[in-house]
Structures are given as C-alpha cells and as structure tokens.
Steps between C-alpha positions, in 0.01 A plus 500: 500500500283683740801620699681613191186700386472653859869599482459656155189706613696628809791596266268697266339669801838592637602655178169704485551623861860599416379697200214653704746618767736653238209694348387623839841585624593706182172693499495557867858650501362767258185565713693511832867578444566531876352159586836313505660720776397288800431166333802339677297532816197315365439128461334563172553782259198708383522337162487152653192593717313627184605190300381269785167684505445456130640141522235419763223630277630315193507172702134570607563465863303722731657375827829676553610249760447220246678694220805576726522135605507381140738771383740427775487128402551541126645851433706594810815502271333789308381683822749415785338752723166326505617216738310529822325823386169562676195579271426825689851626432465452131151649509615811679787553236263449210237746634772767503598416134148457352509858353762378257289221360305713243811691374681168456209353320465801267855428382396160379168620356682746258697192373194282455255736328693796354245750370169309487227633272214302650426505877243299690327611819306279738444421861443207727367448851724355773323358793681580830268342750246223483142659557474311834827641616389865431234479775746348743771757460556876470516464121791580276617861451409622153278200413134527385208282402446461120278290275673239285246315293262328738745541793594779736869538561672683779836622379709723276515556130810482294502727196738415230645644179647223285682457171398266228782257600349474856745728674357720778579860417359653811244414775307656782336344811169644618194415702280242316214751432718760314392540130753390244465813290638710786843327491586539125687827541712361790581183303613694190703736716656207692612345166632825367246537228330814602627733230586497133720235343375202306128495393342241718173310543356416839277196517247444781151366565179710561621594844748738335255669270503873558461787254693734723792253542498413132537875406781551769693200373457610133693815584799283591476295187323199672187347345259348756323194368237326709291206388249247640619165595395334180659761279843529667810463300684164574798704618292612801535156643871555564420697821285210615790265455715736702248498781470123480879476547508733793217316674603147407879489500562782744185446725408867518177409671673308782751741625439445874528871543343652811540872423469722190869572510572126511265434214645784287850373566417144396324618181790712406734207546276273302462740210872556497574128522270431210666765286846379580379134428397605146833679448713213634324256275587721208862525596532127554342417162176356656147571402423830666174411676603157640616628836378233735704212336830656583435595861274221635 
C-alpha cells in the first residue's frame, strides 16, 4: 500500500513537471525567439534549465547537488541531459537565464489575478548572516542591521505587493534599513499599476502612511489605506500568508547565498516557483494554495 501511494505521488509530480515545462517552453519561445537555434549543441535546452530551477524550489531543496541526484534517479526520462550533469554547469546556465524569470512569472500573474481592485503592500526581513558570522567575515554586500522586535537582524528586506488571493504582483529587494514607504512607487510600476485603469485600493500598515504619497497615488486612481494592527481589514492577512509560504515552503531565509547576486537570483527563482505553483494547482484542479503536498 505504501509503495502504491509513493508511485501515485511520483506520477502526479511527473504530470505537474510536464505541465510546468510546457508552460515555460511556450512562454520562453515568445520572450526569446532565437533561443532554439543552437539547442542541438546543449545537453539541456534553456526551457529545461529554467524548469529545473523552478522544480528545485518547488521541491524545497537548497542543495543543487542533492536535487540533481534525486532528479536523475526519478525523472531522468523527462530530462535525459541531466545524467552526469555537474551542479556548477547547471548553475552557470541558470545565471545567464535569470533575467527571463520575472517576464515568465508576469505571464502567469496576469492569468491568476486579472485586474485586481485591492492591493496589499508589506515587507519582511531576511537574515543573511548570523550576528556572530558578521564579525568574522567581510559582511554581505547590500546587507544592513535593522531592529526586528527585540532582536537585531543583519540582512535584507523584501518588499512585496500582493493580491487578495496571495499572488505576488511585484517585489523589490533592498537593505534591511530602507523605509517601506519609499518602495511603493517601484512596486506599483513593477506590477504595471502606475497609471489610470481600474480604481484601486492599496492596503498597508502605518509604515506606509504618507500624505504626499497618498496624494500622488490618488492622481492615478489608487486610494492609500493604512491602519494600526488592531484595525486592519482581514484581507491584509493574505500578504502574511504569502510571506509564510515563501519562508516556510520555499525556505527564503535559508538560501545559502554568499553574494548579493546569488541571493537576488535565488529569491527571483523562489517567487517565480511560488507563482507557478499556484497556477499549476489551479490548472490541475487542486486547491490553489496547497503547493507543498504535490512537490514534497
């Protein structure tokens, strides 16, 4: 019985990986029409490399060596070129393709949220080094100290604009001591909500309260609504659920990144994988937010 259940889960995961590859391959062909010219010379196509990067994040595996070993064992029939592939080779290919992650993700976001009327902005701190490691190293480029409750955190801050169904619309990575209110314009522009269109409401906590910002957003038909914690609308909790998934399922605080570029690349992969996970669940008729059950 246990063996049958394991086989069924592998079959479901195989179906999900196949659908994921088809989505990536179709969208990537539009983004980079010339990509297929030299693919006969490559062990893995660009679409396969991107699919594997998202698959690794959906599996929740930070070690690329461990991920490649498991993928070669169970899914080599889907990715024949992965046999004997060294982790550094896959990592180099993915670094060259990371600029396509956000355009690919934007394709899925449009399907998931359409034209949202309510937007939610928030941020979370990401620790990149343990406090004892900071004194023993040269630090981490771009990282800063910041207070988080009764603790001091050395790291970065992830600013996120989210829809009411927990889909990340846009995000920005900054030093931990950058004020939340300064990133609102970039988040709205990144999501394509900078001008006109549907009348919208932007929800945030008191860190986003600014008369100047409120007036500016009003000119674009966006109402800025900030409240204290005990007065927040229940819908504000959706962005907290999004952060919880990114940190819990996708281990955003345990990236093993050693450089700012590496951290930014891993975060881009995690946010993209999370978004595709939501979309795949919808396509496969599963509860949208239950990502981990399909890929564990």
